[in-house]
C-alpha positions as CSV (number, residue, x, y, z in Angstrom):
1,M,92.0,-1.8,115.8
2,P,92.6,1.9,117.3
3,S,96.1,1.7,119.1
4,L,96.3,2.3,122.6
5,T,97.0,6.0,123.5
6,E,100.5,6.9,123.6
7,W,101.4,8.8,127.1
8,R,104.3,8.4,129.4
9,V,104.6,8.6,133.2
10,P,106.3,11.8,134.4
11,P,110.2,10.8,134.5
12,A,110.2,11.8,138.2
13,Y,107.7,9.1,138.8
14,Q,109.4,6.3,136.7
15,P,111.6,3.4,138.1
16,R,115.1,3.7,137.9
17,P,116.7,0.1,137.4
18,G,119.7,1.0,139.9
19,D,117.1,1.5,142.6
20,Y,116.0,-2.3,142.4
21,S,118.0,-5.7,143.2
22,F,116.2,-7.3,140.3
23,D,116.4,-6.9,136.4
24,L,113.6,-4.2,136.3
25,D,113.3,-4.0,132.4
26,R,112.8,-7.9,132.4
27,A,110.0,-7.6,135.0
28,L,108.1,-5.2,133.3
29,S,108.5,-6.8,129.9
30,A,105.7,-9.3,131.7
31,V,103.3,-6.6,131.4
32,V,101.1,-6.5,128.4
33,G,98.5,-4.0,127.2
34,L,95.0,-5.2,127.0
35,H,92.1,-4.3,125.0
36,S,88.6,-6.1,124.8
37,I,85.4,-5.5,122.9
38,I,82.2,-6.1,124.5
39,P,78.7,-6.7,122.7
40,A,76.6,-3.6,122.9
41,D,73.9,-5.6,124.5
42,A,76.1,-7.1,127.2
43,F,74.6,-6.6,130.8
44,T,78.1,-4.8,131.5
45,A,78.0,-2.7,128.4
46,E,75.9,0.2,130.2
47,T,78.3,0.8,133.1
48,L,81.7,-0.5,132.1
49,G,81.6,0.3,128.2
50,T,81.7,-1.6,125.1
51,E,85.6,-1.0,124.6
52,R,88.0,-1.5,127.6
53,A,91.9,-1.2,127.7
54,G,94.2,-1.6,130.6
55,N,97.0,-3.8,131.3
56,G,97.9,-7.8,132.2
57,V,100.5,-9.5,133.6
58,V,102.2,-12.8,132.3
59,I,102.1,-15.5,135.0
60,D,102.4,-18.6,133.2
61,D,102.8,-19.9,129.4
62,G,100.4,-17.5,127.5
63,L,98.3,-17.0,130.6
64,V,97.6,-13.6,131.4
65,L,96.3,-12.3,134.7
66,T,94.3,-9.1,134.5
67,I,91.7,-7.4,136.6
68,G,88.3,-9.0,135.8
69,Y,86.1,-5.9,134.9
70,L,88.4,-5.5,131.7
71,I,87.5,-8.8,130.2
72,T,83.9,-9.3,131.5
73,E,81.7,-10.5,128.7
74,A,84.4,-9.8,126.1
75,E,83.9,-11.4,122.8
76,A,87.2,-10.1,121.9
77,V,90.3,-9.6,123.4
78,W,93.6,-8.4,122.2
79,L,97.0,-8.4,123.7
80,H,99.6,-5.8,122.8
81,L,103.1,-6.7,123.4
82,G,106.2,-4.7,124.0
83,D,107.7,-5.2,120.5
84,G,104.5,-4.1,119.0
85,R,102.9,-7.5,118.3
86,V,99.1,-7.8,118.8
87,V,98.1,-11.4,119.8
88,E,94.6,-12.5,119.9
89,G,93.5,-13.8,123.5
90,H,90.7,-15.4,125.0
91,A,88.7,-14.6,128.2
92,L,89.2,-17.5,130.2
93,G,87.7,-16.6,133.7
94,F,86.6,-14.0,136.0
95,D,86.0,-14.5,139.7
96,S,83.6,-11.7,141.1
97,V,84.7,-12.3,144.9
98,T,88.2,-11.3,144.2
99,G,88.0,-9.3,141.0
100,F,90.7,-11.3,139.0
101,G,90.5,-12.3,135.6
102,L,92.6,-14.4,133.3
103,V,93.1,-14.2,129.7
104,Q,94.6,-17.0,127.4
105,A,96.7,-15.9,124.6
106,L,95.9,-17.7,121.5
107,G,99.2,-17.1,119.8
108,R,102.8,-17.4,121.0
109,I,103.7,-14.2,123.3
110,D,107.4,-15.6,124.2
111,L,107.7,-13.7,127.3
112,D,109.0,-14.8,130.9
113,P,106.0,-14.9,133.5
114,L,106.3,-12.9,136.5
115,P,106.8,-15.0,139.4
116,F,104.2,-14.7,142.3
117,G,105.2,-13.3,145.5
118,S,103.5,-13.1,149.0
119,S,101.1,-10.0,149.4
120,A,100.9,-10.9,152.9
121,A,104.5,-10.1,153.5
122,A,104.2,-6.8,152.2
123,N,104.6,-3.9,154.6
124,I,103.4,-0.4,154.8
125,G,106.5,1.7,153.3
126,D,107.8,-0.9,151.3
127,R,109.1,0.3,148.0
128,V,107.1,-1.4,145.0
129,V,106.7,-0.8,141.3
130,V,103.1,-0.4,139.7
131,G,104.2,-1.8,136.3
132,G,102.2,-0.6,133.2
133,A,102.5,-2.2,129.7
134,G,105.5,-0.2,127.5
135,G,108.1,-0.6,130.3
136,R,109.6,1.9,132.6
137,T,108.1,5.0,130.9
138,R,104.5,3.3,131.6
139,S,105.3,2.3,135.3
140,V,105.5,4.1,138.4
141,A,107.9,4.0,141.4
142,S,105.6,3.6,144.2
143,Q,105.3,2.4,148.0
144,I,102.8,0.9,149.8
145,A,100.7,3.3,151.6
146,A,98.1,1.4,153.5
147,R,96.5,-2.0,154.0
148,Q,93.1,-2.1,154.7
149,E,89.4,-3.3,154.2
150,F,88.1,-2.2,150.9
151,A,84.4,-2.2,150.7
152,G,83.0,-1.1,146.7
153,Y,79.6,0.1,145.8
154,W,79.2,-2.8,143.6
155,E,78.7,-5.6,146.2
156,Y,82.5,-6.0,146.6
157,L,84.7,-6.5,149.7
158,L,88.1,-7.1,150.3
159,D,89.2,-8.2,153.5
160,E,92.6,-6.5,153.2
161,A,93.3,-4.6,149.7
162,I,96.8,-3.0,149.1
163,F,97.0,0.9,148.5
164,T,100.0,2.7,146.7
165,Y,101.4,5.9,146.2
166,P,101.9,7.8,144.0
167,A,99.1,6.5,141.7
168,H,99.5,5.0,138.5
169,P,97.6,6.9,135.8
170,N,96.5,3.7,133.7
171,W,96.0,1.4,136.6
172,G,93.6,-1.4,135.4
173,G,95.5,-4.5,135.4
174,A,98.8,-3.2,136.5
175,G,101.0,-5.3,138.0
176,L,102.4,-4.5,141.7
177,I,105.9,-6.0,141.6
178,S,107.7,-6.1,144.9
179,A,111.2,-5.1,145.9
180,G,112.3,-8.9,145.2
181,G,110.6,-8.5,141.5
182,E,107.9,-10.6,142.2
183,L,104.1,-10.2,141.3
184,I,102.3,-9.3,144.6
185,G,99.1,-7.9,143.4
186,V,97.1,-6.4,140.5
187,G,95.6,-2.8,140.0
188,S,92.0,-2.4,140.3
189,L,91.1,1.3,141.0
190,Q,92.2,4.9,141.5
191,L,90.9,6.6,144.6
192,E,91.4,9.9,146.5
193,R,92.6,10.2,150.0
194,E,93.0,13.2,152.3
195,R,96.7,13.5,153.8
196,E,97.6,16.7,155.7
197,G,94.7,18.8,154.2
198,K,95.6,17.8,150.6
199,A,93.9,15.3,148.3
200,E,96.1,12.8,146.8
201,H,95.4,9.8,144.4
202,V,96.1,6.4,145.4
203,N,95.8,2.9,143.6
204,M,93.7,-0.1,145.2
205,I,95.5,-3.4,144.4
206,V,94.1,-6.5,144.6
207,P,96.4,-8.9,146.6
208,I,98.2,-11.9,144.9
209,D,97.5,-14.3,147.8
210,L,93.8,-14.0,147.1
211,L,94.4,-15.6,143.6
212,K,96.4,-18.7,144.8
213,P,93.1,-20.5,146.0
214,V,91.1,-19.8,143.2
215,I,93.3,-20.0,140.1
216,D,93.0,-23.7,139.1
217,D,89.1,-23.3,139.2
218,L,89.6,-20.3,137.1
219,R,91.8,-22.1,134.5
220,K,89.5,-25.4,134.5
221,F,85.8,-23.6,134.7
222,G,86.1,-20.3,134.1
223,R,84.8,-19.3,137.5
224,V,85.2,-20.6,141.2
225,N,83.7,-23.9,141.6
226,K,81.6,-23.4,144.4
227,P,77.9,-21.8,145.2
228,A,78.0,-18.1,144.1
229,R,77.4,-15.5,146.6
230,P,73.7,-14.1,146.6
231,W,73.7,-10.8,144.4
232,L,71.0,-8.0,144.7
233,G,71.7,-5.9,142.0
234,M,72.3,-2.8,144.2
235,F,74.9,-0.1,144.2
236,S,75.3,1.5,147.6
237,T,77.6,3.6,149.4
238,E,78.3,4.6,153.2
239,I,77.1,8.0,154.4
240,D,77.2,8.9,158.1
241,N,77.0,5.3,159.4
242,R,74.1,4.5,157.0
243,V,74.1,2.2,153.9
244,V,72.4,4.4,151.0
245,V,71.4,3.2,147.8
246,I,73.0,5.3,145.0
247,G,71.8,3.0,142.0
248,I,69.9,0.2,140.9
249,S,71.1,-2.4,138.2
250,G,68.6,-3.4,135.7
251,N,67.1,-6.9,135.8
252,G,68.5,-7.4,139.3
253,P,66.5,-8.5,142.2
254,A,66.5,-4.8,143.8
255,A,65.0,-3.6,140.7
256,R,62.4,-6.1,140.6
257,A,61.8,-5.3,144.4
258,E,61.3,-1.8,143.3
259,L,64.2,-0.5,145.5
260,K,65.4,3.4,144.3
261,A,68.3,5.6,144.7
262,G,68.1,7.2,147.9
263,D,66.6,4.2,149.9
264,V,68.6,3.6,153.1
265,I,69.1,-0.1,154.1
266,L,68.7,-0.3,157.9
267,A,68.9,-4.0,158.6
268,V,69.5,-7.6,156.8
269,K,67.2,-10.2,158.5
270,G,66.2,-7.9,161.5
271,E,70.1,-7.4,162.2
272,K,71.0,-3.7,162.1
273,I,73.8,-2.5,159.9
274,T,75.7,0.6,160.0
275,S,78.3,-0.1,157.5
276,Q,79.0,-1.3,154.0
277,S,80.9,-4.1,154.9
278,A,78.6,-5.2,157.6
279,F,75.8,-5.1,155.0
280,Y,77.7,-7.5,152.8
281,R,78.8,-9.8,155.3
282,K,75.3,-10.5,156.6
283,L,73.8,-10.5,153.5
284,W,76.3,-13.5,152.2
285,A,76.1,-15.2,155.5
286,L,72.3,-15.9,154.6
287,G,73.5,-18.6,152.1
288,P,74.3,-19.2,148.5
289,A,72.8,-17.3,145.4
290,G,69.2,-17.6,145.3
291,V,68.6,-17.1,148.8
292,D,65.7,-14.8,150.1
293,V,67.3,-11.6,151.5
294,P,65.0,-9.8,154.1
295,L,65.9,-6.0,154.4
296,T,64.5,-3.3,156.3
297,V,64.6,0.0,154.3
298,H,63.8,3.6,155.2
299,H,62.7,5.9,152.3
300,E,61.4,9.1,152.6
301,G,60.2,9.1,156.3
302,V,58.7,5.5,155.8
303,T,60.4,2.3,157.0
304,F,59.5,-0.8,155.5
305,D,60.4,-4.5,155.3
306,V,60.8,-6.1,151.9
307,V,62.3,-9.4,150.8
308,L,64.4,-9.5,147.9
309,A,64.9,-12.9,145.8
310,S,68.8,-13.0,145.3
311,T,70.5,-14.3,142.4
312,D,73.8,-15.2,140.8
313,R,75.1,-12.4,138.9
314,A,77.0,-14.5,136.5
315,R,73.7,-15.8,135.0
316,L,73.0,-12.2,133.7
317,L,76.3,-12.0,131.9
318,K,77.2,-13.2,128.3
319,A,79.8,-16.1,128.3
320,P,82.9,-15.4,126.4
321,R,83.0,-16.8,122.9
322,L,86.3,-19.0,122.0
323,H,87.0,-18.3,118.2
């Protein structure tokens, strides 16, 4: 088993215990390292890799919350504790709508869970800690820089994500800890934004309030127990008020319909779209996975209509094995 890379956050960016009203070291002890192995023939292996590492947060006895892409299709999951122990885990559940993932430890981890706070109560400018596995030297004293909609290229949309600055360099599954010492989000991405003419990195955090309605289903069923959204297997981006295809997922509906990178999606069921978020909302409003999706597409000077037979993305994924 390869060890997780040794590194430290620069001291100027590390949180200092005296700056917070809660027990910083105790809160950060709930953040563990996470390392997963994915089969080479898994659907996500090509895009996300066969070996993934990041963080997770203990939220209940032996239950670890992380970001789902770290554990999707994992055949083995290992939890790295602060005292050097490594405990095997099981990929318990994944929700593609929020992006959260749950891991059940298969051995005792004896760590105090981090209590949930309210992400809705977090305000721009609030001081927060983005906690990574390894305590203060692997964590960042940060603040909430923005709260706004986030549309991801992989058919993903949050009505309101949390963005923090400065960014954590090992953001995946990191815990966003409020000034009250409570968990208010989980790290998903690092993005670049321009501010005062300079590029700076921020972390996109999935708000914890999105977990509360789905956690029971994830624990019981491994997914949210309601019809899945229609999925097209299309990677897209928004350029000059146009939704442009930048990639196609193998074996997905878009591939079967022979859509290609460079195609521009003009309309969904005859309704014009000018943004990625509008594209997703109109797509998902058509009905559950399996619904036909009529698109108007522009390609190299030609505009045409095509109907895609949507599917449930989960059908293409390998189910995690319980050892």
